Structure formats: structure tokens, C-alpha cells
C-alpha positions in Angstrom: -8.1 -9.2 2.2 -6.1 -12.1 3.6 -2.6 -10.8 2.6 0.2 -11.7 4.7 3.7 -10.6 5.4 6.2 -13.3 6.9 9.2 -12.3 9.4 12.2 -14.3 8.8 15.6 -14.5 9.4 18.7 -16.6 11.3 17.9 -17.7 15.0 18.3 -14.7 17.4 18.6 -12.0 15.4 15.3 -10.6 16.9 12.6 -11.4 14.7 10.2 -12.5 17.6 10.9 -9.1 19.6 9.8 -7.2 16.2 6.9 -9.6 15.8 6.0 -8.8 19.8 6.2 -5.0 18.9 3.9 -4.9 15.8 1.2 -7.3 16.6 -1.6 -6.0 18.5 -3.5 -9.2 18.5 -0.9 -11.9 19.4 2.3 -12.1 21.2 5.3 -14.5 20.3 7.4 -15.4 22.7 11.1 -13.9 22.3 13.8 -15.8 24.2 17.4 -16.5 23.9 17.7 -20.1 22.5 17.1 -21.8 18.9 13.8 -22.2 17.9 12.0 -20.7 20.5 9.3 -20.0 17.7 8.0 -23.3 16.1 4.9 -23.0 15.1 4.2 -19.6 13.1 2.9 -16.7 15.7 0.3 -14.6 13.5 -0.9 -11.1 14.8 -3.1 -8.3 12.9 -1.2 -4.9 12.7 -2.9 -1.7 12.3 -1.5 0.3 9.5 -0.7 3.9 10.5 -2.2 6.6 8.3 -2.3 10.1 9.5 -4.8 10.9 7.0 -7.4 9.0 8.7 -6.9 10.9 12.2 -7.3 13.8 10.0 -10.5 13.0 8.4 -11.7 12.3 12.0 -10.9 15.4 13.3 -13.5 16.7 10.4 -15.9 14.2 10.7 -15.9 13.5 14.5 -17.1 10.1 14.2 -18.3 7.6 16.6 -15.4 5.2 16.1 -12.3 5.0 13.8 -11.4 1.8 12.0 -7.6 1.7 10.5 -7.2 -0.8 7.7 -4.6 -3.9 8.8 -1.9 -6.5 7.5 -1.3 -10.0 9.0 1.9 -10.3 10.0 3.4 -14.0 10.4 6.5 -14.6 12.9 8.5 -17.8 11.4 10.8 -19.8 13.2 14.4 -19.0 12.6 16.4 -20.5 9.6 19.6 -22.3 9.9 22.2 -23.5 7.2 20.9 -26.8 5.8 17.5 -26.0 6.2 16.6 -26.8 2.3 17.6 -30.2 3.3 16.0 -30.8 6.6 18.3 -29.2 8.9 16.6 -27.5 12.0 12.9 -26.8 11.2 14.0 -27.0 7.7 10.8 -27.9 5.5 8.3 -26.5 8.4 10.0 -23.1 8.1 10.2 -22.9 4.2 6.7 -24.2 4.3 5.7 -21.4 6.1 7.6 -18.7 3.9 5.9 -20.2 1.0 2.2 -19.2 2.3 3.0 -15.6 2.7 2.7 -12.9 0.2 5.7 -10.7 1.1 9.1 -11.1 3.7 10.3 -9.0 6.3 13.8 -10.4 6.7 15.4 -9.2 9.9 19.0 -9.4 9.8 21.4 -8.8 12.7 23.1 -5.5 13.2 24.5 -5.4 16.8 26.9 -7.0 19.0 25.8 -8.5 22.1 27.8 -11.3 23.7 25.1 -12.7 25.8 22.7 -13.4 22.5 23.6 -16.7 20.9 25.4 -16.6 17.7 26.5 -20.0 16.0 27.8 -18.3 12.7 30.6 -16.5 14.0 31.3 -12.8 13.9 28.5 -10.4 13.2 28.1 -10.5 9.6 25.0 -9.0 8.0 25.6 -10.1 4.2 26.9 -13.7 5.1 23.2 -14.0 7.0 21.7 -12.8 4.3 23.4 -15.0 2.2 22.6 -18.2 4.5 19.1 -17.4 3.8 18.8 -16.4 0.1 20.9 -20.1 -0.5 18.3 -22.1 1.4 15.5 -20.5 -0.4 17.4 -20.8 -3.4 18.1 -24.4 -3.2 14.3 -25.1 -2.4 13.2 -23.2 -5.4 15.6 -25.4 -7.5 14.1 -28.4 -6.2 10.6 -27.0 -7.0 11.6 -25.9 -10.8 13.5 -29.0 -11.4 10.6 -31.2 -10.8 8.3 -29.5 -12.6 11.1 -28.9 -15.5 11.1 -32.8 -15.8 7.2 -32.9 -16.2 7.2 -29.8 -18.7 10.0 -31.5 -21.0 8.0 -34.8 -21.0 5.0 -32.9 -22.3 7.0 -30.6 -24.8 7.2 -33.3 -27.4 3.4 -33.2 -28.2 2.0 -29.9 -26.5 3.6 -26.7 -27.7 2.4 -24.8 -24.3 4.6 -27.2 -22.4 7.4 -26.4 -24.8 7.4 -22.9 -24.1 6.6 -23.7 -20.3 9.8 -25.8 -20.2 12.2 -22.8 -21.7 10.9 -20.2 -18.9 11.8 -23.1 -16.3 15.4 -23.7 -17.8 16.0 -19.8 -17.3 14.8 -20.1 -13.9 16.9 -22.8 -13.1 19.9 -21.2 -14.6 19.4 -18.3 -12.4 19.0 -20.1 -9.5 22.0 -22.2 -10.1 24.0 -18.9 -10.6 23.0 -17.8 -6.9 20.3 -15.5 -8.2 16.9 -14.9 -6.9 13.7 -15.5 -8.9 12.4 -11.8 -8.5 15.5 -10.6 -10.2 14.7 -12.6 -13.4 12.7 -9.9 -14.4 10.0 -12.5 -16.0 6.9 -10.7 -17.9 3.8 -11.3 -16.5 2.4 -14.1 -19.1 6.0 -15.9 -18.4 5.2 -15.7 -14.7 2.2 -18.0 -15.2 4.4 -20.7 -15.8 5.8 -21.0 -12.4 2.8 -19.5 -10.6 1.7 -22.9 -9.3 5.2 -23.5 -7.8 4.8 -20.2 -5.0 8.6 -19.9 -5.3 10.2 -18.3 -2.2 12.6 -16.2 -4.1 9.7 -14.9 -6.1 8.6 -12.6 -3.1 9.1 -9.2 -2.4 11.5 -8.6 0.3 11.8 -5.9 2.9 15.1 -5.7 5.1 15.0 -4.9 8.9 18.7 -4.1 10.0 18.2 -4.6 14.0 20.9 -2.4 15.2 21.7 -1.6 19.1 20.1 1.1 20.9 23.3 3.9 20.3 22.7 3.2 16.4 18.9 3.5 16.2 19.2 7.0 14.6 22.3 6.6 12.4 23.0 2.9 12.0 26.4 1.3 12.2 29.1 -0.5 10.2 26.8 -3.6 9.8 23.9 -1.8 8.7 25.7 0.5 6.3 27.1 -2.6 5.1 23.9 -4.3 4.4 22.3 -1.4 2.6 25.7 -1.4 0.4 25.3 -4.8 -0.2 21.6 -5.0 -1.3 21.8 -1.7 -3.3 21.4 -3.4 -6.7 18.3 -5.5 -5.5 16.1 -2.3 -5.5 15.0 -3.3 -2.1 14.2 -0.9 1.2 16.2 -1.4 4.2 14.8 -0.3 7.6 17.0 0.4 10.1 15.8 0.4 13.6 16.5 -1.2 17.3 13.8 -4.0 17.8 14.0 -3.9 21.6 13.3 -0.3 21.7 10.6 -0.6 19.4 9.0 -3.5 21.5 9.4 -1.5 24.7 7.5 1.4 23.0 4.7 -1.1 22.0 4.2 -2.4 25.7 3.2 1.3 26.7 -0.3 1.3 26.8 -0.8 5.3 27.7 -0.4 7.4 24.6 1.6 10.0 26.9 3.8 7.6 28.1 4.4 6.6 24.7 5.1 10.2 23.6 7.6 10.9 26.7 9.4 7.6 25.9 10.0 8.5 22.0 10.9 11.9 22.9 13.7 10.8 25.6 15.0 8.6 22.8 14.4 11.7 20.2 11.9 9.7 17.8 9.2 11.7 16.2 7.5 8.1 15.4 8.2 4.6 16.2 10.3 3.1 13.4 7.7 0.6 13.2 5.4 2.8 11.8 7.9 3.2 8.7 8.3 -0.7 8.4 4.2 -1.2 8.7 3.9 1.5 5.7 6.9 0.0 3.5 5.4 -3.4 4.0 2.0 -2.4 2.9 3.5 -0.9 -0.2 5.9 -3.8 -0.9 2.4 -5.9 -1.3 1.3 -3.0 -3.8 -1.8 -2.1 -1.2 -3.5 1.1 -1.6 -6.1 2.5 0.9 -9.4 4.4 0.2 -11.3 5.7 2.9 -15.6 5.7 4.0 -16.2 8.7 6.2 -19.6 9.1 7.9 -20.8 10.1 11.8 -21.1 6.4 12.8 -17.0 5.6 11.6 -14.4 6.9 9.3 -12.5 3.8 8.0 -9.5 2.6 5.9 -10.4 0.2 3.1 -7.4 -2.1 1.7 -7.3 -2.4 -2.2 -4.8 -3.6 -4.7 -3.1 -1.0 -6.9 -5.1 -0.4 -10.1 -8.4 -2.0 -8.7 -11.6 -0.7 -10.0 -14.6 0.9 -8.1 -16.6 -2.4 -8.4 -14.0 -4.3 -6.9 -12.8 -1.8 -4.2 -16.8 -1.8 -3.3 -16.7 -5.8 -3.0 -14.2 -4.8 0.1 -17.4 -3.9 2.2 -19.3 -6.5 1.1 -19.6 -8.8 -2.1 -23.4 -7.2 -2.6 -22.0 -3.8 -2.9 -19.9 -5.1 -5.9 -22.6 -7.2 -7.5 -24.9 -4.4 -7.3 -22.5 -1.6 -8.1 -24.1 1.2 -9.8 -21.8 4.4 -9.3 -19.4 5.6 -6.8 -19.5 9.1 -5.2 -15.7 10.3 -4.8 -13.9 13.1 -3.2 -10.0 13.0 -3.3 -8.5 13.3 0.1 -6.8 16.5 -0.5 -10.2 18.2 -1.6 -12.1 16.9 1.3 -9.5 18.2 3.8 -9.3 21.5 1.6 -13.0 22.1 1.9 -13.5 20.3 5.2 -16.8 18.2 4.2 -18.3 16.5 2.0 -20.8 18.9 1.6 -18.5 21.8 1.0 -16.6 19.7 -1.4 -19.9 19.0 -2.9 -20.7 22.7 -3.3 -17.3 23.4 -4.6 -17.6 20.8 -7.6 -15.3 18.4 -6.0 -17.6 15.7 -5.5 -17.0 13.1 -8.8 -19.6 10.5 -9.7 -17.6 7.9 -11.3 -18.8 4.6 -12.6 -17.4 0.6 -13.3 -14.2 1.6 -14.8 -12.9 4.5 -12.4 -9.6 3.1 -11.2 -9.5 4.0 -7.4 -6.7 6.3 -6.2 -5.2 5.8 -3.2 -6.9 8.3 -0.6 -10.2 8.4 -2.2 -12.9 9.2 -0.1 -15.9 7.0 -1.3 -19.6 6.4 -1.0 -21.0 3.7 -3.2 -24.5 3.5 -4.7 -25.9 -0.1 -5.3 -28.8 -2.3 -5.8 -29.7 -4.9 -3.3 
């Protein structure tokens, strides 16, 4: 599944530092000057899942394979980007290609880190990004509305579409994001081809200093208060500390480092899990002696679709799925014991896969 989450924010807020921490297949250059990141860096990130390890403890497989997310580090935005300032259209084009946004906001003071926007102001920084995305979306909506209004004279479908576009335009002109317009699934088809920037789900990362990593500070508090009506989540973390943890290859060294900073787990784990949920993704497992593996599906997928993630032939030739809930698998300790206790179910094509299901598929080649 090629779903992407893009890391965005103003220059020098800690985007590339965060990317370096989360990516296990690529490293971005993190430097203290504007537009250090020009081409988007892309990396695959393992999605932490304690359930995978617990299943492996029971099965003792040859290997453990987590599911992954694709994370994209996008160049820093500046005021006026919608009109081509800075990297302008390149930046906005990169955002258009991702499925969700991880918005990093500076919540720390450091005179050694450049900041052209003046005093630290998390909500002001957020507004700069929001405004530029809204302006670009407004441009896209206006262009389509002009076409729809011409066609509306003879096409009833275009007339309905133009009314939806007018609502979107009024919403954007009021300084609001499309994701807060609460369009129905049917209404969203009118704007689906525009891939609007402000329609994407957002997770905010408040990048704080080391002293505030557990408690937050006045800046992260202001951000949390300022977005409370958005229904979005804020992860408070110190990107520099997270990057240092990620650089340690030895598990014992990582554990010692986290104990020193009174951490039970990297804050990155919370961020990655939150991003996974933001994309409305779920996990099912396959468990055998060769491997215990996590597979990514969309919420609401049925068994044949889930089988197709492993191989398209599994979906085409789907017959049945053998299903054990994760809780039952752990409770009884093995597939055989779960079956003996009547906890292995045989499900058909209409079965909606649940997060945590342990599955085996029967199919025709």
C-alpha cells in the first residue's frame, strides 16, 4: 500500500531532524539554513506494534516483519508560497501527492536556530501554513467552478457540482480548511480530482526543547488550545532527542538512553501510530514458523481485499479465511489451542476484517 504522510512546516522548525529520526531507509540532511531540503526525501518507517512481538514470542518464527508507512520530508514553506515565493509551487505540489500531513511547529527558543518570522509564535506559524494552503486551494476551486458554471446551463450534474464548489470557495475565503466543511462522501466527489491541500488530515507535532519533552511548555500549550476545535491531535516531543535515540543501533544503548531521560518509549512511536490511524489504516497478522507478519489494510476492508494485500491471486481466488482474534490467540497460546477451544472461525467474502485479526486464507490458484 503506497500511502504517504508528508512532514511540513516553516523552515528550521525541525522537519528534517524528525525525518532522520523516523526513517529507517533514508536520511535527510538537517542543516541550519533555509531550503536545506529541496527535493522531498522519502523513507519507509516501521509501524511499532507490541502485538507483533507478542505473537512472535508464541510462534518463534524465523523472522518478524512489521508493516510500514512511507514518510516524505518536504521543503520548508514561507509566506507567499502560493504565489511562488521560496520553493512555492514545488512545495505545494509535493504536499498534493501525500495522503496526510504531519505539521511540525516550533515550540522552543534557540537563538542559534534562524527564524525570520520574529518571536516564537506557534499559532502564527500554523496560520502562515494554513493561509498558503487555503490560497492554493482557492485557486484550484475557482478554476473548476468557472468550468462547472458554464456546463451547468445544460448539465444538471454540473449544476450540483457548482453549488458544492461555491460552498468550498466561501469556506476557504473565510480562512477555513476544507476538512472542516463536513462534506458528505457524495459531495466530496465534486472536488476529488482537485486533491485539495486543506482537505488532508493533519497531525501536529509540537517540537519542544529537552526540558519540556515530558511536560510541554507555554508554546505547546498555546498550540493545543488553539487547535482544540479542529479535532486534530498534537504530539509533544523533542525532535533532537528522538533523532539521537534513532541513531543508536544497539537496543541496550537505546534503553539506557531512554532511562536517562525517563522515557518508557520513544515519542516517535506515538507519532507513527497516530499517523497510521490518521490514514484510517488497520493491521491484521499472519503467523507461521517462517514469519510473523503485520499487513496494512484500510478500515472496513473485507476478507478478499485483505487477502489481496499479500498477493492479487489471493483476492481473485479467495475461498475462505481462517480467523482468530488477537486476544484469543494470546489467551490460548497457539493456533492449535485456539482451534481446539472453538476460537478459530471460518469467514467468507463478506467478512469485514477487524484490527488485530490473525488470518490464514484459502484460495484457488
